[in-house]
N, C-alpha and C positions, 0 to 999 in steps of 0.2 A: 713375412715380407711378401706382399702381393706382386704379381707380374706387372711389368711396366704399362703405363697408360697407352691406349691404342691397341692393346692385345686382348680386347674383350671377347673376340671370337677365338677362344682358346681351346686347344685339344689336350685332354688329360688322359689319353690312353696309356702313357707310360706309368702314371700313378695307379690307374686301374689294374694294369697288368701285374703290379706287385702283389696283388691278392687274387688268387684263383677264383674266389667267390664271384667276382664281377664277370669273368669270362664264362663261368658256369651259368649264371643267371642270363647273360646275353645269349648264350648258345641255346638254352632251353626256350627262351622267348622267341628266338628266330625260328626254331623248329615248330613252334605253335603259331607262328605268324602274328605274334603279339608285340606291338610297339611298346618299348619299356625304357625307363629312365631311372637313374639314381637322383633323388631330390632332397632338398631340405638341409637339415643340420649337418649331415656328413659332408655335403658339398661345401657348405660354409666353412666347416672346420678344415677341410682339405686346403682351401684357399688361405686360411689363416695359419696353416701348418700346426694345427692342434690335433693331438691324437683323439680318435673316436672309434668306438666299437659298435655304435648303433647306426644302422643303415636303413633308410627308407627307400623302397622301390615303388614307383607308380607305373601302371601299365594301362594302355587303352584296351580294356577288356576286364576279365575277372582276375583280381589280385589273389583271391583264395585259390583258384585253380592253378595259377602260375606258381604259388608257394608250394602247393602239393606236389607239383611236377619237379620243382627244384629239389625239394626234400627227398624225393625218390632217387635223386642222383648223389645224395650225401650219405655217409655212414652214420647210423644212429641219430639221425636228425628227426626231431619231433615237431609237428606243426600244431600250433594252437590257433583255432579258427574262432573269430568273433563275427558271427553272421550278422548280428544287428548293426555292426559298423562296416561290414563288407571288407574286413581286414583279416590278415593271417600273419602269425609271427613264427619264425624259426629261430630257436636257440642252438647255435652251432659253435662248439668250442667256446671261445670267449666273445663271440659275436652275437648280436641280436639283430635279426633281419626282419623288417616289417614290409608286407606287401599290401598294396591297395589299388583298386581300379580308379582311374581318373574319373573325377565327378564334379558335378555342379551342386551347389547347396543353396537352400533358402531357409530362412528362420522365421518362427513366430515371435511375437513381441515378448511373450512370457516364458520362453524356453530356450535353452541352449541346444536342444536336440534338433538337428536340421532335417529338412525334407531333401532327400538325396536323389539325384538323377545321374545316369551315366554321362560322361563328358569327355572332352579332349584334354590334351596336356595343357593347352592354354586356359581352359576352364579351371583345371586343377591349380595352376599357378596363380590365377586370379583370387582364389579363395585362401591363399596362404597368408600368414599373419604379417610378415615383414619382407621387404625386398631381399634381404640377405638370406632369407629362408625359402625364397621362391625360385632359386636357381636350380637347374637340372642338368645332368650330364647324360648324353645318349648312350645306350647300350645296343643300338641298332646297327645293322650292317650298312656300310657306306658312310656313316658319320659317327662311328664308335668313338666315344671320348670327347665329342664336341660339347661345349657349354651352351646351354639355352638360357639366356638371361634377358627376358623382355623388359624388366623394370630397372635395369642398371644396378643390380645388386653388387656387382664388383666395384662399381664407383662408390657406392655407399659403404662398402667394407673398407675401401681405401680412405674414405673421409671419416670413418668411424661414426656413421650416422645410422639411426634406426628410423625407418619410415614405412608406412603401409603401402602395399601395391596399389590398392584402390583408395577411394576417399576414406579417411579414418572413421568417419561416422558410420559407414557401411561395415567396415572391418570390425569395429568395436561393438557396434550394436548387434551384429550377427553373433559374435562370440566374445562376451565381456572379459573372459579370462585372459584374452590377448592383451588387455591393458596391463595386467600384472606380469605377463610373460615379457612384455616390452621393457618394463622396469627391471625385471630379472636379467634380461639380456644386457641391458645398459650397465647393470651392476657387475655382472660376470665379465663382460668384455671391455668395460670402461668406455662405452660409447655414449654419444649424446643422442637425445630424442629430438628429431626434427620438429620445428615449431608447430606446424599444422597437426602433426601426429600427437604431440604433447597436448595441444588444445583439444584434440578429439578425445583424449582420456578425460580431461577436465569436464568436457561437455556431456560425457556419457558415463560418468563414474557411478551414478545410481544403478546402472545395469549390473554392477558387480553383485547386487543383492540376490540375483537369481542363480549365482554360482554356488556350488556346494562348499561347505566349510573345509572339507577334505582337500578339494582342489586348490582352494585359496591357501591353505596351510602348506601344501606341497610347494607352491611357488614361493611362499614366504620363507620356508626353510632353505630353498635354493638361494634366495637373496642373502640370508644370514650366512650361508657358507661361501659367499663370493669373497674375493680377496680383500675388498674394502667395503664391508656391508653398509657402512654409514651412507654411502652414496645412494644405494637402493632405498634406504629408509627416508632419506631426504626427498627423493622423488615421490615416494608413497605419501609423505607428509604434505608436500606442496601441491600435489594433484588433488588431495582430499580423500584418497583411498584409505589412508591409515585411520582416519577418523571413523570410517564405516566398519573396518575390520578389526581394529585394535584401539578402541577409544582410550583405554587406560594409559597407553603410551603417549597419546596426544596430550593427555591431562598433565604430563610432566613439563610441557612447553610453557615458557613465559617466565618473566621476572617481576616480582612484586617488591615495592619499596615503601617502607614506613619509617618516618623520622630519619631519613637519609640512609637507612640500612636496607640493603638488598640481599636476596639469596641468589645463587647461581641458577642459570637455566638448566634444569635437570634433564630436559630432553636432549640437548646437545652434549651435556656431560655424559649421559648414558651412551650416546653414539660414540663418543671418544673412548669410553671404557670398552665398548664392543670392538672398536678398531684395534685398540691396544692389545686386547685379549686375542684377537684374530691373528696378530703377529706371533703369538706364543702357541696357539693351539687351533687345530681344525675340527675339534670335537663339537658337534652341533649343540649338545645339551649344556656344555660349559658356556657356549656363546649365548644360549637362552638364559643362563644364570646371570650373565652380564646385562642382558636386556631387562631382566626383572629385578635386579638387585635393589633398585631405588623406587620400584613401582608404587610403593605405598607412601611416598613422600607427600603427594598432594593431600590425601586425607589426614595425614598426621601433622601437617604444617601449622605452626603456631608462632605468634610474635610475642616475645617477652621484652618489654622496654629495657630491661637490664642487660640481657645477653643477645638480643636480636632474634633472628629466625631459628626455630628448633624443629626437629622432625623426630621427636622421641618415640621410640618403639616402632619405627618404620620397618626395621628388619623382621620383627615378629609379625606385624600385620601383613607385610609383603609375603612372607612365607605362607600365611593363611590365605592370601589371594591367589597363590599359584594354582591350586587345584581347579578353582573356578575358571581361570583364564585358559588352562589346558583343556578343560571340558568344553568350553565354548568354541575353541579353535580346533577341536577334534584332534588334539595332540594326545599321545599315549598316557593313560592314567595308570602307569605301572612304576617300576623302579626308576625309570628316567625322570618321571615327574617328582618322585621322592628325592632324587639326587638334586634337581634344581631347587626344590623347596628347602632342602638342607643347606645348600650353599647360600641362598638368599638369607636364611635365618642366621647363619654364622658369619656373614661377610664383614661385620664390624669387629668380631672377636679378636683376630690377630693384632689389630691396631692397639688394643688395650694391653697387649703383652709386651709392648716396646719398653715399658719402664724397667729400670735397672733392678728394682726391688721386687720384681714379679716372682711369685712363688711357684714351686714345682707343681703344687696342687692345681693352679690355674692352667698350666701347660698340660698336665695329665687330663684335665677335663676336656680341653679342646681336642686333644688327640683322640680321646674316647668318643666324643660326639662326632668328629669329622671322619674318624676311621680311615678307610682306604682313600678317601677323597681329600685328605689334608693337603696333598700337593696341588690339586686343582683349586682348592680354596686359596692357597697362597698365590697362585697365578691370578685369580680374580682380584685379590687384594692389591697386588702390584699394578694390575691394569686400572684399578680405581684411582690411581694417582694421576690426576689430570691438570695439575698446576702448570701455568705458563712460565713459572719461575724455575729455571733449570737447577738452581741451588736447592730449592725446596724438594724437587724431584729426587735429586741426588741424596739428600738427607733421609727422605722417606724410604728409599730403596735400601740405603745402608741400614736403617732400622729394621727393615724386614729381613735382611740377611742375619742380623743378630737374633731375631725371633726364630728363624729357621734353624740356626745353630743350637739355640736352647731346646727347641722341639726335638731335634735329632739326639741331643744329649739325654733328655728324659726318656725318649723312645727306646734308646739302646739300653738304658738302665731298667726301665719298668715294663717294657713290651706292652704298652697300652693300646697301640693303634688297632691291633686285631684282638681286642680284649674279649675274652670269653670267661665267664665266671668260673673260678677254680673248683667251686662246688656246685653241682647241678641240683635242680629241683627234685629229681628222683632220689638223689643221694640223701637229701634232707628228709624226704618222706620215709626212706628206709631206716635212717639213723634213729629217728624218733617215733617210728611206727605211726605216722600221721596219715590222714586222708587228705587228698588235694584240697587246698583252700587258700585263703588270703595270707595266712601265717607263713606259708612257704615263700611267697613273694616278698613279704616283709623281711624275712631272714636274708634272702638273696640280695635285697636292696641295701641292707645294712652292711653286708660284706663288701658289696660293690663300692659304696660310699667310703668305707674305711680304706679301701685300696686307693681310690682317687684322692682321698685326703692325705695319703701317706702314713696312715696309722699302722697299717700292715703292708707287707710287700705283696706283689701279685704272685703269690706262691701258695700251693695247695696245703702245705703243712700249717702255715700261719692262718689260712682261711678256715681250716678245719677246727683249729683251736678256738678261733673267734666264734665259729658256729656253735661250739659247745657252750661257750660263755653266754651267747645270746639265748640259746635254748634253756640254760639254767635260770636266767632272768625271767623267762617266760613260763617257768614251771614245767619244762619238758624233761623227760628222762631218756637218756641214751639207751637204746635197745640193741642196735646193731653197730659194731665197730666198722670202720672203713675197710 
């Protein structure tokens, strides 16, 4: 809740006094004769009453020198200096404090790296991305706590509007990442983008090509983690940015009709799944699984006159597409990527387990393949129910409850979720005095399949007896007992 209209010249010294950091920075700055302000996101979040532990300080002078002197007054505070950017950061307890000297910037056409000159507070506020991030609070003697708001950022906060301080063409051409930051702020705060600012994004979207993939993905992930990420994706789509950074997702858009039969728009379906899942989980990589679960529907789309539209094998092809998308977007190519790949591959499997006559073997196989991620897989499957018919939704959710009950029953009985082969490769080698080779894997695979098929229990004694039988068939002689 913002303060009442007409109180734009506000004093925030009571809020600053709640944290001794601001008194300390203000005192050190006064001792050095350096004009200093809190600026940017912390000020915005203060007015929005949102908690924030990241504070930016701007001073008319050397931000690095001010940071070093402030750190000297703190216990165990370390300063990280970034000379190329003229900034310094102090990590103190749970706080991140960044210091920079006020500056003017100019840019070349082909680069996001600015030519930087010393400047005034006004110069520094002019170069900020949005009016709501250009507000500053004085730490100076005489006006400590006063808000400096030359672009009516308070009014825009109250109106829930994002607009650039200067002409949008200048702001976005200078630093194209600001276009994605604007969409990210709109998605996080549920703000509208002012018409001229929105048009500025459309007019300069090609400039996004000079921004590194890492920076783009960082903003994209923040959009994905916003309360209702579909809003951010719709802005990315309609401005044209999504086509440049993530064309596979844009390919999901559209409806084709043949012989009066249409398929659903898989772009908007995906956004609905993402929102549904976001109500259940804040885990970034599970949300990525929602984004990618149908990513291979365009290349697998076929029309069959008898059944209509089909997307056979889109789960397998989608899983194969995941590494390439992660690689291009500079997302981690580690266990997180493997997790997303697994959920994309398995997202249709629980649906097939709804039937009353489903076997324990099918349940065991799903538990084995999903492992510890079975609960997340079930969340994705529930989120994938996007019917506008409430009775259908109710029916599908009831079916999934039945599947979960069946899975729990089989898991308690067979302990498959954290399946480890009861007999190791080393034990097989010692038992038959073998050299490492393909035969070891073959024996282990046959034991695993027998457990999953329910032929034997997930039990060491039964697995050992089966190993002996398999060995006998292969002409192997037991040399060492267990």
